[in-house]
C-alpha positions as a Markdown table, in Angstrom:
| # | Residue | x | y | z |
|---|---|---|---|---|
| 1 | Unk | -37.9 | -24.9 | 9.2 |
| 2 | Unk | -35.8 | -26.5 | 6.6 |
| 3 | Unk | -33.4 | -24.5 | 4.5 |
| 4 | Unk | -32.9 | -25.2 | 1.1 |
| 5 | Unk | -29.3 | -25.2 | -0.2 |
| 6 | Unk | -30.3 | -23.5 | -3.7 |
| 7 | Unk | -33.6 | -22.6 | -5.3 |
| 8 | Unk | -34.0 | -25.7 | -7.4 |
| 9 | Unk | -34.3 | -27.8 | -4.4 |
| 10 | Unk | -37.4 | -26.1 | -3.4 |
| 11 | Unk | -38.9 | -26.2 | -6.9 |
| 12 | Unk | -39.4 | -29.9 | -6.8 |
| 13 | Unk | -42.3 | -29.5 | -4.2 |
| 14 | Unk | -44.0 | -26.9 | -6.1 |
| 15 | Unk | -44.5 | -28.9 | -9.4 |
| 16 | Unk | -47.5 | -30.8 | -10.8 |
| 17 | Unk | -46.1 | -34.0 | -8.8 |
| 18 | Unk | -45.9 | -32.5 | -5.5 |
| 19 | Unk | -47.4 | -34.5 | -2.6 |
| 20 | Unk | -50.1 | -31.9 | -2.0 |
| 21 | Unk | -51.1 | -31.9 | -5.9 |
| 22 | Unk | -51.2 | -35.7 | -5.9 |
| 23 | Unk | -53.2 | -35.8 | -2.9 |
| 24 | Unk | -55.7 | -33.5 | -4.2 |
| 25 | Unk | -56.1 | -35.5 | -7.3 |
| 26 | Unk | -56.5 | -38.8 | -5.5 |
| 27 | Unk | -60.3 | -39.0 | -6.3 |
| 28 | Unk | -59.6 | -38.6 | -9.9 |
| 29 | Unk | -57.2 | -41.7 | -9.9 |
| 30 | Unk | -59.7 | -43.6 | -8.0 |
| 31 | Unk | -62.5 | -42.7 | -10.7 |
| 32 | Unk | -60.1 | -44.0 | -13.4 |
| 33 | Unk | -59.8 | -47.3 | -11.7 |
| 34 | Unk | -63.3 | -47.4 | -11.2 |
| 35 | Unk | -63.9 | -46.7 | -15.0 |
| 36 | Unk | -61.6 | -49.7 | -15.7 |
| 37 | Unk | -63.5 | -51.9 | -13.4 |
| 38 | Unk | -66.8 | -50.9 | -15.1 |
| 39 | Unk | -65.4 | -51.2 | -18.5 |
| 40 | Unk | -64.3 | -54.9 | -17.6 |
| 41 | Unk | -67.5 | -55.6 | -16.1 |
| 42 | Unk | -69.4 | -54.6 | -19.3 |
| 43 | Unk | -67.0 | -56.9 | -21.2 |
| 44 | Unk | -68.1 | -59.9 | -19.0 |
| 45 | Unk | -68.1 | -63.0 | -20.9 |
| 46 | Unk | -66.0 | -61.6 | -23.7 |
| 47 | Unk | -62.3 | -62.1 | -24.5 |
| 48 | Unk | -60.6 | -58.8 | -23.6 |
| 49 | Unk | -56.9 | -58.0 | -24.3 |
| 50 | Unk | -56.0 | -56.6 | -21.1 |
| 51 | Unk | -52.8 | -54.7 | -22.2 |
| 52 | Unk | -54.5 | -52.0 | -24.1 |
| 53 | Unk | -57.2 | -51.4 | -21.4 |
| 54 | Unk | -54.7 | -51.2 | -18.7 |
| 55 | Unk | -52.4 | -48.7 | -20.8 |
| 56 | Unk | -55.6 | -46.7 | -21.5 |
| 57 | Unk | -56.1 | -46.4 | -17.7 |
| 58 | Unk | -52.7 | -45.4 | -17.0 |
| 59 | Unk | -52.5 | -42.7 | -19.8 |
| 60 | Unk | -55.7 | -41.4 | -18.4 |
| 61 | Unk | -54.4 | -41.3 | -15.0 |
| 62 | Unk | -51.3 | -39.7 | -16.0 |
| 63 | Unk | -53.4 | -37.3 | -18.4 |
| 64 | Unk | -55.6 | -36.0 | -15.6 |
| 65 | Unk | -52.7 | -35.6 | -13.6 |
| 66 | Unk | -50.6 | -33.4 | -16.0 |
| 67 | Unk | -53.3 | -32.1 | -18.3 |
| 68 | Unk | -56.5 | -32.4 | -16.2 |
| 69 | Unk | -58.2 | -34.4 | -19.1 |
| 70 | Unk | -58.4 | -37.9 | -20.4 |
| 71 | Unk | -56.0 | -38.7 | -23.2 |
| 72 | Unk | -57.9 | -41.8 | -24.5 |
| 73 | Unk | -61.5 | -43.3 | -24.3 |
| 74 | Unk | -61.9 | -46.6 | -22.8 |
| 75 | Unk | -65.0 | -47.2 | -25.2 |
| 76 | Unk | -62.2 | -48.0 | -28.1 |
| 77 | Unk | -62.6 | -44.6 | -30.0 |
| 78 | Unk | -58.8 | -44.5 | -31.4 |
| 79 | Unk | -56.0 | -46.8 | -31.7 |
| 80 | Unk | -54.5 | -47.3 | -28.4 |
| 81 | Unk | -52.1 | -50.0 | -29.5 |
| 82 | Unk | -50.5 | -47.2 | -32.1 |
| 83 | Unk | -50.5 | -44.6 | -29.5 |
| 84 | Unk | -48.6 | -47.5 | -27.1 |
| 85 | Unk | -46.2 | -48.3 | -29.7 |
| 86 | Unk | -45.5 | -44.5 | -30.5 |
| 87 | Unk | -44.9 | -43.6 | -26.7 |
| 88 | Unk | -42.6 | -46.7 | -26.4 |
| 89 | Unk | -40.6 | -45.5 | -29.6 |
| 90 | Unk | -40.3 | -41.9 | -28.1 |
| 91 | Unk | -39.0 | -43.3 | -24.8 |
| 92 | Unk | -36.4 | -45.5 | -26.7 |
| 93 | Unk | -35.3 | -42.4 | -28.7 |
| 94 | Unk | -35.3 | -40.1 | -25.6 |
| 95 | Unk | -32.9 | -42.7 | -23.8 |
| 96 | Unk | -30.5 | -43.0 | -26.6 |
| 97 | Unk | -27.4 | -41.4 | -25.6 |
| 98 | Unk | -26.0 | -38.8 | -28.2 |
| 99 | Unk | -22.2 | -39.4 | -29.1 |
| 100 | Unk | -21.7 | -36.0 | -28.4 |
| 101 | Unk | -22.6 | -36.4 | -24.9 |
| 102 | Unk | -19.5 | -38.6 | -24.7 |
| 103 | Unk | -17.2 | -36.8 | -27.1 |
| 104 | Unk | -17.7 | -33.0 | -27.0 |
| 105 | Unk | -15.6 | -32.4 | -30.2 |
| 106 | Unk | -18.6 | -34.0 | -32.1 |
| 107 | Unk | -20.8 | -31.0 | -31.2 |
| 108 | Unk | -21.3 | -28.6 | -33.9 |
| 109 | Unk | -21.9 | -25.6 | -31.6 |
| 110 | Unk | -21.7 | -25.7 | -27.9 |
| 111 | Unk | -24.3 | -23.0 | -27.8 |
| 112 | Unk | -27.1 | -25.5 | -28.7 |
| 113 | Unk | -26.0 | -27.8 | -25.9 |
| 114 | Unk | -28.9 | -27.6 | -23.3 |
| 115 | Unk | -26.3 | -28.2 | -20.3 |
């Protein structure tokens, strides 16, 4: 039996993305890919912009993994391009470093720092 150095190491294996949890949801991921293939078959002979369709499928796979539900309908109800742009903007904002991370004297109150 493997000993963990601290409690946080073992916590990684009990989360939503643990191997066992992902293995259990394998069928749901395969179902989302089947839905993608069926959707593309229904559009046979039509011009289809693939990026929003693939983005919707990935969003639904992640949504099913985390929330156990679809986040977007492949049938086209809603604005997937706007949602994609919003998510990309949020990722850019979240990845932008704060100057206070580099220069601690810029922080107004150390108690607000999550670290």
